[in-house]
A tleap script that builds the chain and sets N, CA, C and O, in Angstrom:
source leaprc.protein.ff14SB
mol = sequence {
  NMET SER GLY GLU TYR GLY SER ASP LEU TYR
  HIE ARG GLU ARG ALA VAL ALA GLU ARG ARG
  ALA ALA LEU ARG ALA ARG ASP THR ARG ALA
  GLN ALA ALA HIE LEU GLY LEU ALA GLN GLN
  HIE GLU LEU ALA GLN ALA LEU ALA TRP HIE
  ARG ALA ASP LEU GLY ILE SER ARG LYS CHIE
}
set mol.1.N position { 95.109 -20.725 -48.235 }
set mol.1.CA position { 96.099 -19.962 -47.049 }
set mol.1.C position { 96.899 -21.468 -46.866 }
set mol.1.O position { 96.622 -22.620 -47.200 }
set mol.2.N position { 97.988 -20.855 -46.186 }
set mol.2.CA position { 99.333 -21.362 -45.963 }
set mol.2.C position { 100.154 -21.012 -44.860 }
set mol.2.O position { 100.470 -19.825 -44.796 }
set mol.3.N position { 100.555 -21.754 -44.006 }
set mol.3.CA position { 101.075 -21.504 -42.942 }
set mol.3.C position { 100.726 -20.506 -41.846 }
set mol.3.O position { 99.528 -20.304 -41.643 }
set mol.4.N position { 101.508 -19.947 -41.214 }
set mol.4.CA position { 101.003 -19.300 -39.860 }
set mol.4.C position { 100.203 -17.856 -40.017 }
set mol.4.O position { 99.428 -17.254 -39.275 }
set mol.5.N position { 100.836 -17.539 -41.530 }
set mol.5.CA position { 100.158 -16.606 -42.585 }
set mol.5.C position { 98.721 -16.396 -42.577 }
set mol.5.O position { 98.038 -15.402 -42.328 }
set mol.6.N position { 98.380 -17.836 -42.983 }
set mol.6.CA position { 97.378 -17.987 -43.722 }
set mol.6.C position { 96.032 -18.348 -42.285 }
set mol.6.O position { 94.852 -18.174 -42.587 }
set mol.7.N position { 96.386 -18.830 -40.827 }
set mol.7.CA position { 96.193 -18.830 -40.016 }
set mol.7.C position { 95.713 -17.700 -39.318 }
set mol.7.O position { 94.704 -17.683 -38.613 }
set mol.8.N position { 96.615 -16.587 -39.581 }
set mol.8.CA position { 96.430 -15.245 -38.903 }
set mol.8.C position { 95.108 -14.409 -39.674 }
set mol.8.O position { 94.217 -13.795 -39.088 }
set mol.9.N position { 95.256 -14.570 -41.056 }
set mol.9.CA position { 94.140 -14.504 -41.770 }
set mol.9.C position { 92.899 -14.924 -41.911 }
set mol.9.O position { 91.991 -14.198 -42.316 }
set mol.10.N position { 92.767 -16.136 -41.587 }
set mol.10.CA position { 91.736 -17.165 -41.269 }
set mol.10.C position { 90.940 -16.220 -39.844 }
set mol.10.O position { 89.956 -15.484 -39.916 }
set mol.11.N position { 91.575 -16.486 -38.905 }
set mol.11.CA position { 91.030 -15.835 -37.907 }
set mol.11.C position { 90.793 -14.432 -37.679 }
set mol.11.O position { 90.030 -14.156 -36.753 }
set mol.12.N position { 91.321 -13.459 -38.373 }
set mol.12.CA position { 90.920 -12.260 -38.368 }
set mol.12.C position { 89.534 -12.172 -39.021 }
set mol.12.O position { 88.719 -11.393 -38.527 }
set mol.13.N position { 89.237 -12.828 -39.976 }
set mol.13.CA position { 87.915 -12.573 -40.886 }
set mol.13.C position { 86.994 -13.330 -40.090 }
set mol.13.O position { 85.879 -12.810 -40.065 }
set mol.14.N position { 87.132 -14.683 -39.251 }
set mol.14.CA position { 86.699 -15.204 -38.732 }
set mol.14.C position { 85.930 -14.521 -37.531 }
set mol.14.O position { 84.767 -14.716 -37.176 }
set mol.15.N position { 87.157 -13.421 -36.840 }
set mol.15.CA position { 86.404 -12.490 -35.362 }
set mol.15.C position { 85.821 -11.595 -36.117 }
set mol.15.O position { 84.827 -11.100 -35.586 }
set mol.16.N position { 86.175 -11.057 -37.572 }
set mol.16.CA position { 84.954 -9.964 -37.734 }
set mol.16.C position { 83.904 -10.242 -38.185 }
set mol.16.O position { 83.020 -9.412 -37.972 }
set mol.17.N position { 83.569 -11.337 -38.890 }
set mol.17.CA position { 82.602 -12.348 -38.946 }
set mol.17.C position { 81.440 -12.456 -37.639 }
set mol.17.O position { 80.281 -12.051 -37.541 }
set mol.18.N position { 82.225 -13.099 -36.835 }
set mol.18.CA position { 81.166 -12.908 -35.268 }
set mol.18.C position { 81.113 -11.822 -34.851 }
set mol.18.O position { 80.275 -11.777 -33.950 }
set mol.19.N position { 81.667 -10.701 -35.062 }
set mol.19.CA position { 81.111 -9.873 -34.304 }
set mol.19.C position { 80.165 -9.001 -35.312 }
set mol.19.O position { 79.735 -7.954 -34.830 }
set mol.20.N position { 79.779 -9.321 -36.701 }
set mol.20.CA position { 79.129 -8.801 -37.754 }
set mol.20.C position { 77.905 -9.298 -37.252 }
set mol.20.O position { 76.976 -8.508 -37.084 }
set mol.21.N position { 77.729 -10.905 -36.899 }
set mol.21.CA position { 77.254 -11.293 -36.365 }
set mol.21.C position { 76.363 -11.214 -34.991 }
set mol.21.O position { 75.134 -11.141 -34.962 }
set mol.22.N position { 77.209 -11.242 -33.898 }
set mol.22.CA position { 76.429 -10.312 -32.552 }
set mol.22.C position { 75.502 -9.186 -32.672 }
set mol.22.O position { 74.470 -9.030 -32.019 }
set mol.23.N position { 76.157 -8.135 -33.909 }
set mol.23.CA position { 75.276 -7.041 -34.249 }
set mol.23.C position { 73.775 -7.346 -34.666 }
set mol.23.O position { 72.795 -6.627 -34.471 }
set mol.24.N position { 73.831 -8.586 -35.285 }
set mol.24.CA position { 72.961 -9.116 -36.227 }
set mol.24.C position { 72.039 -9.688 -35.313 }
set mol.24.O position { 70.840 -9.447 -35.454 }
set mol.25.N position { 72.416 -10.365 -34.457 }
set mol.25.CA position { 71.613 -11.730 -33.419 }
set mol.25.C position { 70.327 -10.436 -32.477 }
set mol.25.O position { 70.445 -9.261 -32.130 }
set mol.26.N position { 69.768 -10.941 -32.425 }
set mol.26.CA position { 68.183 -10.612 -31.947 }
set mol.26.C position { 68.230 -10.281 -30.004 }
set mol.26.O position { 68.074 -9.389 -29.171 }
set mol.27.N position { 68.617 -11.972 -30.176 }
set mol.27.CA position { 68.860 -12.800 -28.774 }
set mol.27.C position { 69.984 -12.607 -27.712 }
set mol.27.O position { 71.073 -12.986 -28.141 }
set mol.28.N position { 70.013 -12.130 -26.469 }
set mol.28.CA position { 71.097 -11.483 -26.138 }
set mol.28.C position { 72.516 -12.831 -25.651 }
set mol.28.O position { 73.711 -12.539 -25.603 }
set mol.29.N position { 71.969 -14.180 -25.366 }
set mol.29.CA position { 73.052 -15.223 -25.513 }
set mol.29.C position { 73.477 -15.675 -26.797 }
set mol.29.O position { 74.467 -16.381 -26.990 }
set mol.30.N position { 72.513 -15.144 -27.875 }
set mol.30.CA position { 73.160 -15.455 -28.759 }
set mol.30.C position { 74.382 -14.358 -29.252 }
set mol.30.O position { 75.472 -14.770 -29.649 }
set mol.31.N position { 73.992 -12.693 -29.156 }
set mol.31.CA position { 75.207 -12.275 -29.299 }
set mol.31.C position { 76.270 -12.433 -28.138 }
set mol.31.O position { 77.452 -12.161 -28.349 }
set mol.32.N position { 75.803 -12.898 -26.854 }
set mol.32.CA position { 76.967 -13.447 -26.538 }
set mol.32.C position { 78.160 -14.273 -27.233 }
set mol.32.O position { 79.338 -13.998 -27.457 }
set mol.33.N position { 77.433 -15.296 -27.456 }
set mol.33.CA position { 78.144 -16.578 -28.238 }
set mol.33.C position { 78.785 -16.108 -29.152 }
set mol.33.O position { 79.964 -16.457 -29.208 }
set mol.34.N position { 78.369 -15.338 -29.997 }
set mol.34.CA position { 79.087 -14.597 -31.357 }
set mol.34.C position { 80.001 -14.282 -30.656 }
set mol.34.O position { 80.953 -15.062 -30.631 }
set mol.35.N position { 80.077 -12.947 -29.767 }
set mol.35.CA position { 81.199 -12.663 -28.875 }
set mol.35.C position { 82.271 -13.065 -28.220 }
set mol.35.O position { 83.352 -12.511 -28.021 }
set mol.36.N position { 81.765 -14.295 -27.846 }
set mol.36.CA position { 82.736 -15.020 -27.381 }
set mol.36.C position { 83.831 -15.847 -28.166 }
set mol.36.O position { 85.017 -16.010 -27.880 }
set mol.37.N position { 82.866 -16.474 -29.576 }
set mol.37.CA position { 83.629 -17.015 -30.733 }
set mol.37.C position { 84.569 -15.906 -30.976 }
set mol.37.O position { 85.747 -16.261 -30.991 }
set mol.38.N position { 84.329 -14.552 -31.185 }
set mol.38.CA position { 85.026 -13.226 -31.636 }
set mol.38.C position { 86.505 -13.580 -31.220 }
set mol.38.O position { 87.490 -13.909 -31.880 }
set mol.39.N position { 86.231 -13.340 -29.539 }
set mol.39.CA position { 87.503 -13.412 -28.839 }
set mol.39.C position { 88.472 -14.474 -28.755 }
set mol.39.O position { 89.703 -14.466 -28.766 }
set mol.40.N position { 87.516 -15.494 -28.658 }
set mol.40.CA position { 88.322 -16.934 -29.284 }
set mol.40.C position { 89.250 -16.941 -30.763 }
set mol.40.O position { 90.360 -17.464 -30.852 }
set mol.41.N position { 88.509 -16.218 -31.921 }
set mol.41.CA position { 89.432 -15.893 -33.052 }
set mol.41.C position { 90.509 -15.183 -32.697 }
set mol.41.O position { 91.619 -15.558 -33.076 }
set mol.42.N position { 90.350 -13.971 -31.860 }
set mol.42.CA position { 91.328 -12.913 -31.447 }
set mol.42.C position { 92.421 -13.269 -30.897 }
set mol.42.O position { 93.469 -12.686 -31.176 }
set mol.43.N position { 92.370 -14.407 -29.917 }
set mol.43.CA position { 93.425 -14.897 -29.253 }
set mol.43.C position { 94.340 -16.073 -30.242 }
set mol.43.O position { 95.514 -16.427 -30.138 }
set mol.44.N position { 93.273 -16.490 -31.214 }
set mol.44.CA position { 94.090 -17.559 -32.055 }
set mol.44.C position { 95.075 -17.017 -33.091 }
set mol.44.O position { 96.022 -17.619 -33.598 }
set mol.45.N position { 94.478 -15.186 -33.405 }
set mol.45.CA position { 95.373 -14.658 -33.973 }
set mol.45.C position { 96.631 -13.968 -33.161 }
set mol.45.O position { 97.773 -14.051 -33.613 }
set mol.46.N position { 96.394 -13.409 -32.160 }
set mol.46.CA position { 97.682 -13.544 -30.847 }
set mol.46.C position { 98.320 -14.027 -31.513 }
set mol.46.O position { 98.997 -13.529 -32.413 }
set mol.47.N position { 98.167 -15.731 -31.003 }
set mol.47.CA position { 98.835 -16.450 -30.961 }
set mol.47.C position { 99.895 -16.682 -32.240 }
set mol.47.O position { 101.124 -16.747 -32.230 }
set mol.48.N position { 98.857 -16.792 -33.438 }
set mol.48.CA position { 99.660 -17.129 -34.458 }
set mol.48.C position { 100.664 -15.622 -34.871 }
set mol.48.O position { 101.752 -15.746 -35.432 }
set mol.49.N position { 100.343 -14.851 -34.657 }
set mol.49.CA position { 101.288 -13.556 -34.432 }
set mol.49.C position { 102.150 -13.449 -33.572 }
set mol.49.O position { 102.864 -12.450 -33.651 }
set mol.50.N position { 102.423 -14.531 -32.330 }
set mol.50.CA position { 103.372 -14.442 -31.747 }
set mol.50.C position { 104.244 -15.878 -31.862 }
set mol.50.O position { 105.422 -16.010 -31.533 }
set mol.51.N position { 103.621 -16.615 -32.251 }
set mol.51.CA position { 104.511 -18.019 -33.017 }
set mol.51.C position { 105.478 -17.539 -34.242 }
set mol.51.O position { 106.680 -17.791 -34.320 }
set mol.52.N position { 104.777 -16.866 -35.095 }
set mol.52.CA position { 105.489 -16.190 -36.174 }
set mol.52.C position { 107.000 -15.395 -35.989 }
set mol.52.O position { 108.104 -15.666 -36.462 }
set mol.53.N position { 106.559 -14.331 -35.120 }
set mol.53.CA position { 107.402 -13.748 -34.641 }
set mol.53.C position { 108.702 -14.576 -33.612 }
set mol.53.O position { 109.903 -14.305 -33.581 }
set mol.54.N position { 108.041 -15.511 -32.934 }
set mol.54.CA position { 109.477 -16.530 -32.633 }
set mol.54.C position { 110.051 -17.197 -33.614 }
set mol.54.O position { 111.259 -17.430 -33.676 }
set mol.55.N position { 109.250 -17.522 -34.394 }
set mol.55.CA position { 109.766 -18.687 -36.291 }
set mol.55.C position { 109.142 -20.105 -35.451 }
set mol.55.O position { 110.095 -20.876 -35.341 }
set mol.56.N position { 107.884 -20.722 -34.822 }
set mol.56.CA position { 107.630 -21.722 -33.889 }
set mol.56.C position { 106.536 -22.171 -34.980 }
set mol.56.O position { 105.535 -21.522 -35.283 }
set mol.57.N position { 106.847 -23.156 -35.398 }
set mol.57.CA position { 105.462 -24.052 -36.429 }
set mol.57.C position { 104.419 -24.500 -35.177 }
set mol.57.O position { 104.553 -24.653 -33.963 }
set mol.58.N position { 103.239 -24.633 -36.197 }
set mol.58.CA position { 102.277 -25.002 -34.861 }
set mol.58.C position { 102.703 -26.702 -35.149 }
set mol.58.O position { 102.221 -27.423 -34.276 }
set mol.59.N position { 103.473 -27.420 -36.158 }
set mol.59.CA position { 103.311 -28.644 -36.072 }
set mol.59.C position { 104.393 -29.008 -34.947 }
set mol.59.O position { 104.526 -30.229 -34.857 }
set mol.60.N position { 105.077 -28.394 -34.201 }
set mol.60.CA position { 106.156 -28.799 -32.595 }
set mol.60.C position { 105.302 -29.153 -32.395 }
set mol.60.O position { 105.101 -29.710 -31.316 }
savepdb mol mol.pdb
quit
């Protein structure tokens, strides 16, 4: 993975994985934790898209 595009893919894949883990979790606290992590990855993906649209590097 490289640059913002790689970050975008990483966060999208992690969000999907966390949502799947939430479905498999038997405990409601575990489900909530996985869904919370999925939301964080979705936010990070949205930020990566925004930075890419503006041409901003994460290194700034």
